[in-house]
ROMARTOR-657989 format. One record per residue: residue in one letter; x, y, z of N, C-alpha, C, CB in turn. Coordinates in Angstrom, 2 decimals, m for minus. Atoms other than C-alpha are relative to their C-alpha. Glycine has a CB too. Example, Ala and Ser with C-alpha at 12.3 -4.5 7.8 and 13.67 -1.06 7.14 Angstrom:
<nodes>
{node a,{0.89,m1.19,0.00},{12.30,m4.50,7.80},{0.90,1.20,0.00},{m0.99,0.03,1.25}}
{node s,{m0.82,m1.19,m0.06},{13.67,m1.06,7.14},{m0.77,1.09,0.73},{0.41,0.46,m1.42}}
</nodes>
This chain:
<nodes>
{node x,{1.34,0.13,0.52},{112.15,92.51,92.49},{m0.35,1.24,m0.80},{m1.00,m0.23,1.13}}
{node x,{0.37,m1.14,0.83},{110.77,94.73,89.73},{m1.28,0.63,0.51},{m0.16,m0.42,m1.47}}
{node x,{1.21,m0.71,m0.40},{108.03,97.29,90.19},{m1.24,m0.72,m0.51},{0.02,1.44,m0.52}}
{node x,{1.14,0.73,0.55},{105.72,95.27,87.92},{m0.32,m1.23,0.84},{0.27,m0.41,m1.44}}
{node x,{0.23,1.18,m0.82},{106.19,92.16,90.07},{m0.62,0.39,1.34},{1.31,m0.76,0.23}}
{node x,{0.55,m0.45,m1.28},{105.44,94.13,93.24},{m1.48,0.32,m0.11},{0.75,1.22,0.50}}
{node x,{1.40,m0.40,0.13},{102.12,95.42,91.88},{m0.94,m1.19,m0.07},{m0.17,0.85,m1.24}}
{node x,{0.86,1.17,0.15},{100.81,91.90,91.22},{0.15,m0.99,1.14},{0.30,m0.68,m1.29}}
{node x,{m0.31,0.97,m1.04},{102.17,90.18,94.32},{m0.41,0.54,1.38},{1.49,m0.36,m0.02}}
{node x,{0.37,m0.46,m1.34},{100.43,90.52,97.71},{1.13,m0.28,1.00},{m1.31,m0.69,0.47}}
{node x,{m1.00,0.18,m1.04},{102.66,90.91,100.76},{m0.62,0.32,1.35},{1.23,0.88,m0.26}}
{node x,{0.53,m0.33,m1.33},{102.09,91.04,104.52},{0.23,1.48,0.31},{0.66,m0.88,1.09}}
{node x,{m0.11,m1.40,m0.38},{101.52,94.52,105.93},{1.27,0.25,0.82},{m1.23,0.44,0.79}}
{node x,{m1.23,m0.16,m0.80},{104.49,93.92,108.26},{1.23,0.23,m0.87},{0.22,m1.24,0.87}}
{node x,{m1.13,m0.20,0.92},{106.80,93.98,105.18},{m0.17,1.24,m0.86},{0.16,m1.21,m0.89}}
{node x,{0.28,m1.19,0.80},{105.34,97.22,103.80},{1.07,1.06,0.20},{m1.38,0.57,0.37}}
{node x,{m1.01,m1.07,0.00},{107.44,100.32,103.09},{m0.68,1.32,0.37},{0.70,0.12,m1.40}}
{node x,{0.52,m1.30,m0.40},{106.91,103.76,104.64},{m0.22,0.90,m1.21},{0.95,0.66,1.00}}
{node x,{0.30,m0.95,1.07},{105.25,106.32,102.36},{m0.67,m0.61,m1.21},{1.24,0.66,m0.42}}
{node x,{0.65,0.68,1.13},{103.63,103.74,100.06},{m1.48,m0.22,0.29},{0.69,m1.34,m0.29}}
{node x,{1.42,0.31,m0.11},{99.92,103.21,99.39},{m0.21,m1.48,m0.27},{m0.84,0.88,m0.99}}
{node x,{0.29,1.42,0.16},{98.45,99.72,99.66},{m1.50,m0.22,m0.02},{0.65,m0.82,1.14}}
{node x,{1.38,0.44,0.04},{95.16,97.94,99.01},{m0.10,m1.28,0.82},{m0.49,m0.23,m1.48}}
{node x,{0.17,1.18,m0.84},{94.00,95.45,101.66},{m0.71,m1.07,m0.82},{m0.81,0.34,1.31}}
{node x,{0.61,1.10,0.74},{93.26,92.07,100.05},{m0.59,m1.07,0.92},{1.02,m0.62,m0.93}}
{node x,{0.44,1.07,m0.89},{92.96,89.56,102.92},{0.33,0.37,1.44},{0.67,m1.35,m0.38}}
{node x,{m0.25,m0.11,m1.45},{92.60,89.80,106.71},{m0.16,m1.41,0.55},{m1.00,1.04,0.71}}
{node x,{0.04,1.40,m0.41},{93.52,86.34,108.01},{0.04,m0.19,1.51},{1.14,m0.74,m0.62}}
{node x,{0.02,0.10,m1.46},{93.43,87.11,111.74},{m1.26,m0.75,0.44},{0.06,1.42,0.67}}
{node x,{1.11,0.77,m0.53},{91.08,85.06,113.92},{m0.52,0.63,1.29},{0.42,m1.46,0.24}}
{node x,{0.58,m0.38,m1.29},{88.73,85.79,116.81},{m0.16,1.49,0.19},{0.83,m0.53,1.08}}
{node x,{0.23,m1.40,m0.39},{88.62,89.10,118.62},{0.96,0.96,m0.71},{0.14,0.15,1.50}}
{node x,{m0.96,m0.85,0.72},{91.74,90.45,116.86},{m0.56,0.31,m1.40},{1.40,m0.71,m0.11}}
{node x,{0.60,m0.22,1.33},{90.03,89.98,113.48},{m1.15,1.00,0.10},{m0.51,m1.33,m0.61}}
{node x,{1.14,m0.90,m0.16},{86.88,91.70,114.73},{0.46,1.43,0.24},{m0.89,m0.47,1.15}}
{node x,{m0.52,m1.34,m0.28},{88.90,94.62,116.07},{0.57,0.65,m1.26},{1.08,m0.07,1.08}}
{node x,{m0.55,m0.53,1.24},{90.75,95.02,112.75},{m1.11,0.43,m0.96},{0.90,m1.04,m0.69}}
{node x,{1.12,m0.34,0.89},{87.50,94.96,110.78},{m0.73,1.24,0.51},{m0.97,m1.18,m0.10}}
{node x,{0.66,m1.18,m0.58},{85.94,97.50,113.18},{0.80,1.28,m0.26},{m0.19,m0.19,1.50}}
{node x,{m0.85,m1.18,0.24},{88.92,99.84,112.64},{0.09,0.37,m1.47},{1.39,m0.25,0.55}}
{node x,{m0.01,m0.34,1.42},{88.45,99.73,108.87},{0.93,m0.83,m0.85},{0.35,1.41,m0.15}}
{node x,{m0.89,0.87,0.77},{90.97,97.07,107.83},{m0.83,m1.11,m0.64},{1.13,m0.59,0.90}}
{node x,{0.85,0.94,0.72},{88.55,95.38,105.45},{0.56,m0.17,m1.41},{m1.49,0.48,m0.03}}
{node x,{m0.46,0.17,1.37},{89.34,93.89,102.03},{m0.57,1.11,m0.90},{m0.40,m1.38,m0.54}}
{node x,{0.39,m1.10,0.88},{89.26,96.69,99.45},{0.36,1.37,0.55},{m1.46,m0.06,m0.25}}
{node x,{m0.38,m1.29,m0.61},{90.35,99.43,101.88},{1.40,0.40,m0.46},{m0.07,m0.08,1.55}}
{node x,{m1.32,m0.53,0.36},{93.29,101.65,100.92},{0.64,0.60,1.23},{m0.10,1.06,m1.15}}
{node x,{m0.72,m0.52,m1.15},{95.95,102.59,103.43},{1.36,0.51,m0.41},{0.14,m1.07,1.09}}
{node x,{m1.36,m0.51,0.18},{99.28,104.40,103.72},{0.79,m0.36,1.25},{0.01,1.55,m0.25}}
{node x,{m0.88,0.27,m1.14},{102.15,103.24,105.92},{0.68,1.31,0.37},{1.05,m1.13,m0.33}}
{node x,{m0.52,m1.30,m0.44},{103.10,106.32,107.95},{1.40,m0.14,0.57},{m0.93,0.62,1.04}}
{node x,{m1.33,0.16,m0.61},{106.00,105.13,110.10},{0.07,m1.29,0.77},{0.33,1.18,0.92}}
{node x,{m0.29,1.13,m0.86},{107.60,102.31,112.02},{0.62,0.55,1.28},{0.94,m1.04,m0.69}}
{node x,{m0.65,m0.39,m1.25},{108.63,102.61,115.67},{1.51,m0.26,m0.14},{m0.60,m0.77,1.23}}
{node x,{m1.45,0.16,0.12},{112.41,102.80,116.25},{0.47,m1.46,m0.02},{0.67,0.71,1.12}}
{node x,{m0.39,1.41,0.00},{112.62,99.06,116.96},{m0.84,m0.82,m0.97},{m0.12,m0.58,1.41}}
{node x,{0.77,0.68,1.02},{110.19,98.21,114.15},{m1.39,m0.46,0.42},{0.75,m1.15,m0.48}}
{node x,{1.29,0.46,m0.49},{107.16,97.48,116.32},{m0.54,1.02,0.98},{0.11,m1.40,0.67}}
{node x,{1.08,0.24,0.95},{104.42,98.87,116.18},{0.17,0.77,m1.31},{m1.31,0.37,0.62}}
{node x,{0.07,m0.66,1.30},{103.56,100.09,112.67},{m1.17,0.97,0.03},{m0.14,m1.03,m1.18}}
{node x,{1.09,m0.96,0.07},{101.51,103.25,112.19},{m0.48,0.10,m1.45},{0.44,1.39,0.55}}
{node x,{0.58,m0.11,1.33},{99.14,103.31,109.22},{m1.09,1.06,0.02},{m0.57,m1.36,m0.48}}
{node x,{1.10,m0.95,0.15},{96.64,105.85,107.92},{m1.03,m0.65,m0.88},{0.50,1.37,m0.60}}
{node x,{1.09,0.62,0.75},{93.30,104.43,106.81},{m1.28,0.75,0.31},{m0.14,m1.52,0.36}}
{node x,{1.26,m0.74,m0.16},{90.03,106.31,106.24},{0.15,1.24,0.88},{m1.06,m0.91,0.59}}
{node x,{m0.28,m1.24,m0.74},{91.52,109.54,107.65},{0.29,m0.22,1.48},{m1.17,0.94,m0.13}}
{node x,{m0.37,0.32,m1.38},{92.49,107.77,110.92},{1.40,m0.58,0.02},{m1.02,m0.99,0.64}}
{node x,{m1.32,0.60,m0.20},{95.88,106.80,112.26},{m0.17,m1.17,0.96},{1.03,1.05,0.56}}
{node x,{0.12,1.22,m0.79},{96.11,103.25,113.61},{1.39,m0.59,0.17},{m0.96,m1.04,m0.68}}
{node x,{m1.25,0.71,m0.25},{99.05,101.48,115.23},{m0.30,m1.48,0.20},{0.74,0.58,1.24}}
{node x,{0.16,1.45,m0.10},{99.35,97.72,114.82},{1.31,m0.64,0.42},{m0.48,m0.60,m1.34}}
{node x,{m1.20,0.79,m0.30},{101.76,95.25,116.36},{0.43,m0.71,m1.28},{m0.27,m1.02,1.16}}
{node x,{m0.50,0.67,1.18},{103.98,93.57,113.81},{m0.65,m1.37,m0.19},{1.51,m0.14,0.08}}
{node x,{0.65,1.31,0.06},{102.41,90.21,114.65},{m1.41,0.12,m0.60},{m0.06,m0.63,1.40}}
{node x,{1.33,m0.24,0.57},{98.95,91.62,113.85},{0.11,0.40,m1.47},{m0.75,1.09,0.80}}
{node x,{m0.18,m0.47,1.38},{100.23,93.29,110.67},{0.36,m1.15,m0.93},{1.09,1.07,m0.05}}
{node x,{m0.32,1.16,0.83},{101.54,89.92,109.41},{m1.26,m0.71,m0.49},{0.87,m0.98,0.78}}
{node x,{1.24,0.69,0.34},{97.93,88.72,109.26},{m0.86,0.80,m0.98},{m0.79,m0.28,1.26}}
{node x,{0.71,m0.82,1.00},{96.91,91.43,106.76},{0.84,m0.01,m1.27},{m0.23,1.48,0.52}}
{node x,{m0.69,m0.01,1.28},{97.85,90.96,103.10},{m0.43,1.22,m0.80},{m0.29,m1.31,m0.80}}
{node x,{0.26,m1.22,0.75},{98.14,94.05,100.92},{0.67,m0.06,m1.37},{0.50,1.23,0.78}}
{node x,{m0.59,m0.18,1.33},{98.87,94.95,97.29},{0.55,1.41,m0.10},{m1.04,m0.28,m1.14}}
{node x,{m0.54,m1.35,0.16},{101.20,97.89,96.59},{m0.71,0.75,m1.12},{1.51,m0.06,m0.29}}
{node x,{0.63,m0.87,1.00},{99.57,100.79,94.73},{0.93,1.09,m0.48},{m1.26,0.62,0.57}}
{node x,{m0.95,m1.04,0.39},{102.59,103.09,94.53},{0.23,0.98,1.13},{m0.49,0.74,m1.24}}
{node x,{m0.29,m0.98,m1.05},{103.97,106.04,96.48},{m1.19,0.91,0.26},{1.22,0.84,m0.38}}
{node x,{1.07,m0.91,m0.38},{101.64,108.36,98.33},{0.26,1.35,m0.68},{m0.08,0.16,1.56}}
{node x,{m0.24,m1.23,0.75},{101.16,111.49,96.18},{0.20,1.24,0.87},{m1.13,0.24,m0.94}}
{node x,{m0.12,m1.18,m0.88},{100.94,113.90,99.14},{0.82,m0.37,1.22},{m1.39,0.53,0.42}}
{node x,{m0.93,0.30,m1.08},{103.71,113.99,101.71},{m0.68,m0.05,1.37},{1.10,1.03,0.03}}
{node x,{0.62,m0.03,m1.32},{101.47,114.89,104.67},{m0.84,m1.24,0.27},{m0.85,1.24,0.14}}
{node x,{0.73,1.25,m0.20},{99.40,111.73,104.08},{0.95,m1.10,0.42},{m0.76,m0.40,m1.27}}
{node x,{m0.96,1.06,m0.29},{102.51,109.58,104.24},{0.66,0.17,1.36},{1.05,m0.05,m1.07}}
{node x,{m0.75,m0.22,m1.22},{104.13,111.20,107.26},{m0.84,0.42,1.18},{1.04,1.02,m0.24}}
{node x,{0.84,m0.46,m1.09},{101.23,112.51,109.29},{0.25,1.45,0.39},{0.20,m0.87,1.19}}
{node x,{m0.32,m1.37,m0.38},{102.70,116.03,109.37},{m1.17,0.95,m0.22},{1.22,0.49,m0.76}}
{node x,{1.13,m0.88,0.28},{99.60,117.62,107.84},{m1.03,m0.05,1.12},{m0.65,m0.38,m1.31}}
{node x,{0.96,0.18,m1.09},{97.36,116.21,110.57},{0.47,0.76,1.25},{m0.19,m1.50,0.32}}
{node x,{m0.52,m0.63,m1.21},{99.60,117.42,113.41},{0.09,1.52,m0.17},{1.37,m0.58,0.37}}
{node x,{m0.10,m1.43,0.25},{100.14,120.82,111.80},{m1.38,0.65,0.11},{0.62,0.28,m1.39}}
{node x,{1.36,m0.53,0.01},{96.40,121.33,111.41},{m0.59,0.09,1.40},{m0.89,m0.85,m0.87}}
{node x,{0.63,0.06,m1.30},{95.46,120.40,114.98},{0.93,0.32,1.18},{m0.58,m1.35,0.20}}
{node x,{m0.97,m0.30,m1.05},{98.50,121.61,116.94},{m0.60,0.97,1.03},{1.30,0.60,m0.62}}
{node x,{0.44,m0.87,m1.08},{97.54,123.09,120.30},{m1.49,m0.01,0.26},{0.41,1.37,m0.30}}
{node x,{1.44,0.02,m0.19},{93.84,122.22,120.09},{m0.46,m1.15,0.88},{m0.69,m0.08,m1.33}}
{node x,{0.40,1.11,m0.86},{93.90,119.24,122.46},{m0.10,0.43,1.43},{0.96,m1.15,m0.13}}
</nodes>
């Protein structure tokens, strides 16, 4: 798939790539799961960065609105996103800046 095709084609958050920025387009979850996602900031129009996947691929850690959220892969399948490109700052993509800043303060 070309880069141009990726920018115009929404994909499930579960198929996202680490270190990339995305725009949330649709949250198709139902019931209490949908409400929880919306409360955490996963609303259409929100921008997020995929930080990492667990070793077995589940859960997925994302960064949205300066918060880190972990979602099960099944929940992430119910969120459609548009790729915006790579994250310009490494610490946003990996979470290292957050941990470096607050190390030892817990």
